[in-house]
N, C-alpha and C positions, 0 to 999 in steps of 0.2 A: 446384414444391416437393415434397419428399417428407419425411414424419415420419422422424425419425433411429430407426435400429435399434441405435443404440449401447447397449449393455447397462451402461454405467458411470454412468449418471445416478443421482444420490442423490436425484433429485425425481421426482415423478410427472409423467406427460407426457399430455396430451389434445389431440385433433386440433381444429384450427381450426373453428368453425362458421359462418364467414362464408360469403357467397354466392360467393366465390371457390372454384373446384373445386380448387385446389391445397390441399397439406397442409402444415402448419408444426408446429413445436415452439411449443406455446401454455400460457402460465402462468395458472392460478387465475382467480378471479373478482374483481371490485373493485365493491363495491356502490354506492360514491360516483359512478362513472362514469355519463355519459349513456348512455341505451339505444340511441342510434343510434351504429354503428360509426364510428370516427374515419376521415377520408378522407386525411389526410396521412400520408406514410410517411417515415421516417428510418432510413437503414441506418447501423448502428455496425460497424466492422472492428475487432476485437480485444475480447476479453473480459477483459482484466486490470483492475485497479482503476479505471483511468480509464474504460474501455468500459463496465463494468458499472455504476459509478456514474452515468454520463451516461445509461445505458438506463433505470435506476430514475427519475432525475428526470424524463425524457422521457415515459416510460409513465405516471407519475404524473399528467402534465397532458393525458393523453387522447391522445397520439400512437400511430399504429402504428409500433412499434419493432421493428427486426429487428436483432439481436445475433449476430455471428459470431465464433467463437474455434476456433482451429486445435486446440488441446489438448483433452483429454476433459472438463474442467470449468473453471468459471471461476476468474480469479485464481490462476493457478499460474505465478508469474513470480520476479523477483529477491526476494532476502530482505529481510525487514523485521524490527526488533528493538524499537523503541519509537517514540512518537508524535512525537519531536523538538519537543516543545511549548516553542518558544522558540528551538530551534536551537544551544543550549549547546555542541553537539558542535563546531560550526564556528566556530572563532575568526577565520576568515579573511572571514566574510561580515559586511554592515554590519548595525548595531542594528535599522533599518526592516525588513530581510528576517527578522530574527529575531521582531519583533512580527507580521509577516505569517503566519509559520509558526504562533505561537501561537494566532492567531485561526483559522488554517485547521484546526489539531489539534481545537480546541474545537468546531468546526462539524463535522468529519467523526466526532468521536467520538459526537456526538448522533444522528447517521445510524446508526452501527455501535456501539451502546453495548456489546452483548455480544462484541465482539471484544478489548476490554480487560483487562488483568491489573494490578489496582492493586497496585504497588509502586514505590518509589523507584528513582532511577538515581544511582550514586555517581560522581563525576568526581574524578580525582587526576591531578595533574602530577608526572611521575618527577622525580628528582632531576637525571637527564641533560638535562632539557628546559631551553630558555632562558626560557620563560614562567614566570610566578607565578600562584597561584590568585587573587591579589586583582586580576589583570588582568581577571577575569570579572565582578567585583562591580559596576561600574558598569551593565553590561548586564543583570544579574539584576534590579537595582532597577528598571530601565526595564520589564522583562517583569512584575514584579510589579505595578507601577502598571497597566500595560496589563491585566492580568488582572483587577484591581479594576473598571477601568473597564468591562469587558465584563460584569462581574456586576452592576455597577449598571445597565447597559442592559438585561439579562435574567438574573433570578436563576437560571434554568435553565443558565447558563453556569457555573455554580460546579460543574465536574465534575472539577478538579483539586485538591480540598481547599480549605482556607482559604487566601486571597491571602497571609497573613502566614506561612504555611508553606510557600509556593511553593519556597523554598529555605532551606537552613540550613547552617551551618559547623560543622565539627567539629576541634578542636585535637588536637595530638599528645597532650596530658595528658587530654583527653576519652577518646581512643581507648585510651590504656594503662589507664584505669579500666574502661572497656567490656569490654577483654579479659580481664579477672578475671571477669566475670559468667557465669553459666550461659546457654548459648545457649536461645533459645525456639524450639521447633519450627515455631510459627505465629505471627510477631511482629504487633504491633498497635500499636507506636508506633515513631517513628523511631529512638529509642534501641535498641529491640529489633532493628530491621532492621540497626543498625549493628554489634551485638556480632560477628555472623560476619565482617564487614568487619575490625574490629579483631582477631579471631584469626587470620583467614587471609591478610591482606593483609600483604607485606613493609613494615614502617612505615619501614624504613631505606631504602627506595627511592623514596618519595614526598615530596613537599613538602606543607606545611600552610597553611592548613586544607584538608581535604577539603571538597567541595561535595556536597550532597545535594539533588536537584531532583525535583520530581514529574513526571518525565517517565515515564508508564506504560508497561507492555509493550503490544505490539500482535501479535495472533497471526494469521498468515496464513491458516490452516486455518478459523478462525471467521470472517475478513473473507469468505472465499469462501462459507462456509454461509450468512452473513447476506445477501449479495448475492442468492445463489440464492433465498432464503426471500422475500426482498423482491419479485423478480421474478416469483414465484409468484402475487403478488397480482393481477397484471393479465392478462385473457385477451388483451390485444393486444400483450402482450411475448413476442416470438418468440425464442426462443434456440437457436441452432444451434451446439452443440458438435462437437468432431472433425470440423471443415468447414474446407476451404481455399478462400478467395476467390482465383479464377483471374485475374479480370480486373474492372475497373471502366470503364465507357464511358459518355460523355455522350449522352444520347438526345435532348434538345431543347437543341440549341446554336445560339447566333446569333453569326456572325462567328467560327468557330473557328479561323480562321487569323490573327486578330487577337489581340495580346497581351492586350486588354481584352475578350476574348470574354464571352459570357453562357450559362450553363447552368442549367436550370431543372429537369431531371430526369436521374438516374444509373441506369444498369443495373448491377447487381452479378451476376455470374458466379461460381458457387461450386459445390463439390461435398462431399458428406459421404463418410466414409471408407467407409461400406457400400454405397454406391450406384455404380452403373456409370456413369451418366450426370450430366452436369453440369445444374444448373438456374439460372435467373434471377430477379430480382426488380427491379422498378422502383421508385425511392424519389425523394422531393422535395427530399431533403438527405443529403449523405454526410458522416459523421464518421470521421476516421482516428484510431483509438486504439490503432494496432498495436505501440507501445511500441518496441522497438530495431528493428522492420520497418517504421516509418512511412514511411523513404525509399521502399520498394518501392511503396507506393500513391502518393506524391508523384510519382514517375516516370510512374506511369500517368496520372495526373491532369494532369501537366504543369507541376508547380510546382517551381520551382528554391528551394533551400534548403540553408543550411550547418548542419551537425550532426555531432555525434560520438556513437560507441557504447562502452559499455565492458562488458566480461564481467567479473562479479564472483562470488565464492562465500563462502559462510560454511559451517561444519562443524558437525556434530551429534555430540556426545559425551555420554557417560554417567559421572556423578561420584557415587559412593555415599557419599562421606565429608563432605558439605556440613553433615549434622547438623540439617537443617532447610531452610526457605526463606531465602534471602539475596536482597538487591537486584541490580539489573544493576550491575556494574562496569566503569568505562570508565577506561582509563589513557592519557592524551593521548600523541600522537607526531607527527612529520612524516610525512604521507601519502606513501606509496611508497618511504620509506626502509626500511632494516632495521630501524629503530627506531620504526616507524609505530604507530598506535594499536592498542591491545590493547583487546578487548571481549569481555565473559563475559555473556551473556544467559541467565537463568534461564528454565525450563519446569517443569511438575509433573513428579514421579517422579523427580527427579535428573537430568534432560537439560538439557543447556547447548547453546547455539549460540555459537560463536566466531567473531569476525571478528579478523584480524590484518592491519592495512592496509599490509603489505608485499607485494613481488612474489613471495614464497616461500610466500604463504598466501592471502589474500583477492583480491589484485592480481595481474596477468599481465603479463610482459615485453611481450607483443604484444597485450594485450587492449583497448587504448584506440586506437581507428581512427576516422578521418574521412571525410565524405563528399568527392567530388572533382567536377571541373567536368563529368564526363560522368553522375553519378549522384547523387542526394540519398541513397542507400541506402550507408552505411559498409559495407566489407565485412569482418566479423570472419573471422579464421582458421578454416578448415573444423572444424578440432579443436573450438573451442568451439561451433560451430553443432551439432556433432554430440552435445556434452554436453548442450546445450540440448534437443534434440530425441530423443535417443536415451538419455540418461543417462550418467554419469561411467563412464569405464574404471576398474576396480577398482583397479589398481597405483597410479595418480596420485592417486586420491581418498584411498587409504590413508596414503599418504605426506603430503599435505598436511595431512590431519586431524590425524596424528601431529605434525607440526610446529606445528600450531595448538595442541595440548595443551602443548607445550613452551614456545610463546611466552607463554601466559598463565601457565604455572608459574613464570617468572621473576618475577612479580609475587605470585602466589598459589602459594607452593610445594607445598602438600599437593595442589594440582591435579594434579601428575604422576602421582597414582594413576588419573586419569580414562582411559577407554578409548573408542576409535573405535567407531561405530555401523554405518559404512557407507553413510552417506547425506549428503547436503548440501543446502543451500538456495541457489540460484544463478540466474543468468539474464543478460541483457543489458540495460542500463539505458541509455536515451537521454538525451543531453544537447545541449540545443539551443544553437546557436551555436558559439563556438570557446573557451568559458571552462570548463575542467573542474571549476572550484570552484562552478560555478552549483548553487543547492539551491532557489531559488524560480522556477518556470515554470508556466504553466496551458496557454493554447491560443491558437492562430493562426486567423484567420477570413479566409475568401476570399468576400466577399459576392457577387461577380458570377457565381461559378460554384457557389454554394451548397455549400461546402465548409469544413469545419473540421478542425484537426489539433490533439489534445490532446497536449501535450508536458509531462508531469508527472514532474520530476526525484523528487519526493517524493509519496507516495500520499495525504498530507494535502490537496493542492492540487485533487483531483479533483472536489471539490463545488462548488468556486470555478469551475473549468473548465466544469462542467455549466451553472452560472448564466449564464456568459457565451454559451453556445451557446443558451440560453433566450433571452437579450436578442436574439441575432442573428435567431433564428426568429422572434421578435415582430416585430422591425423588418422582416422580409421578408414578414409577413403570413401566416405559417404556423401561428402560434397565437395566443390572446389571452392576454396577460400578466395582466390583472387578474382573476383567477379564484379562487374559494376554494381550489383545490387548489394554485394557485402561492402563496398566502397561506400554506397549511401548511407549506410547505417551511421558510419563515422562523420558523415556531413549532416546527419539527422534529416535526410530527405525521405521522409516516410510518406508513402503514397496516399493514406487517408487524409493526411493534412492538406494536400492540395484538392481534395473533394469535398471537405467538410469543414465549416467554420463554428463559431461558438454557438451559433443558433441551432446548428444540427446537434450538437452535443447536448444543449438545453433540452431539446426535444425528447431525446432518449433518456436522459437523465431523470427527467420529470416523471416519464413512465416508470422508470425502475424504482424511484422514490416511493411512488404511489403503491405499486405493487409490494414493496416492503413495509408497508404501514407506516410511513414517514410524512410529515407535512411537505407538500410539493416543492414548497419555495426553498427547502434545504437543498435541493438538486442545483440551485442557482448559485452564482458568485458575485460580491458587489462589484469586484473589479478584476477584470480577465488580463492575465498576463500576456496573451497573444496581442491585444492591442496596446497595453501599457508599456510592455517591456521590449517587444520585438519589431516593432514597427518601423524603426529606424535604422535596423542593422542591414550590413551587406550580406549578400549571399556567401555561403560558407565557401572558403577558400578564395576569396576575393582579396 
């Protein structure tokens, strides 16, 4: 193994000081770890939200952890907007999935608190839609009760505000009254957040009441920065970015011709961008967290699975006429139709991310593909693979960005003054199985071959997936479960949070935003949850 010569790392790199003569990317020191070097190795393929979170979880337990990512930095994948803390966006999924999403979002928020922008999300049902706002109220009551239960279990779970404020309703009359008020540049109450909604949303095109939910914003640049800082805590967390995994091969394989064969070691062959030769590493357990490319590794491993992959994109625009901070605004619509959901996600500095869930904007006519009997890897059209690997072509990006502006302007008329920025947040999203409405998924385990595949449709599921892998490694005897470091996970005593604050995350996130070609201010948040929601809480277990 050779130390990366990639100049785009935003972190410091140091050479591994183990007795192995090879060199690796090695992050930081962790004073709570035993002085003896860990002997068990885990290889994680893919440095998105799943792979990075799993790496943090395993490194915190003392495992020698090797994380491989094709891109130049961690967590540079499909767009995210908010936490989906309750899944209110998805009318088609069952209530129990919404409760699972709520729990997962609170859990992942406590690992990555500096990634959150504290502001509400407003849901509106358009007059053209067959549904009614009241249809969601029973679910919202279930989620409010679930949130209250989680707080009673641990007061530190109160990260989404007070349970009684989890959602609120606004009538037509209330909005008309708010529309007459002067807009507040930095809102501090729900009423103040709703003033710009009342002023800018076309109230003749939506049904009432409007629903305001404490679904906070989630910033991908800050998520990438937080994961990077967290991994820097461990001198046995080896991160290879700008690196292609060429092959995975079983090393110790018993009855490999048998369907129920056993593997105890894997060899990972990989090559870093600036190296002329491939290198190899042997690991005791293999985790496939390759996102939309998980099928490539499944084929190498010999696992048959059915899945889909969908290419999606959101568009970055600038709107200088907002008059101050506004909440996220979502107007419901049937997915994939010309009247699909419209979503306006605010960032600092007047920047907005737009989803329009029609095939003219966020979705694509041939963007949803399935695996076949010949391969577990769905084949995206080459054009979308080109976009993911090399960036968008200028003309279609400009056209879709402008269509996104016009789409939102149907409901927020003054948004027609917004301008395109020339970039987008996009990528391929994996969907396990054959249900393209699936929103809750985590991990598949293959104990006999010491292999796991993380399949997270939503980024909030990744910490739960990591826990399932920890349980599997415990069963296999690769780690001990009852350790102080494992108990620290459930108290959310993450080492990097004691050494880094919001300013540290700011610094790294801004570097990443600039490297990826986005306005630097998009790496910031208007309201950090660490200060806003956690300051008055007692330590876990008190």
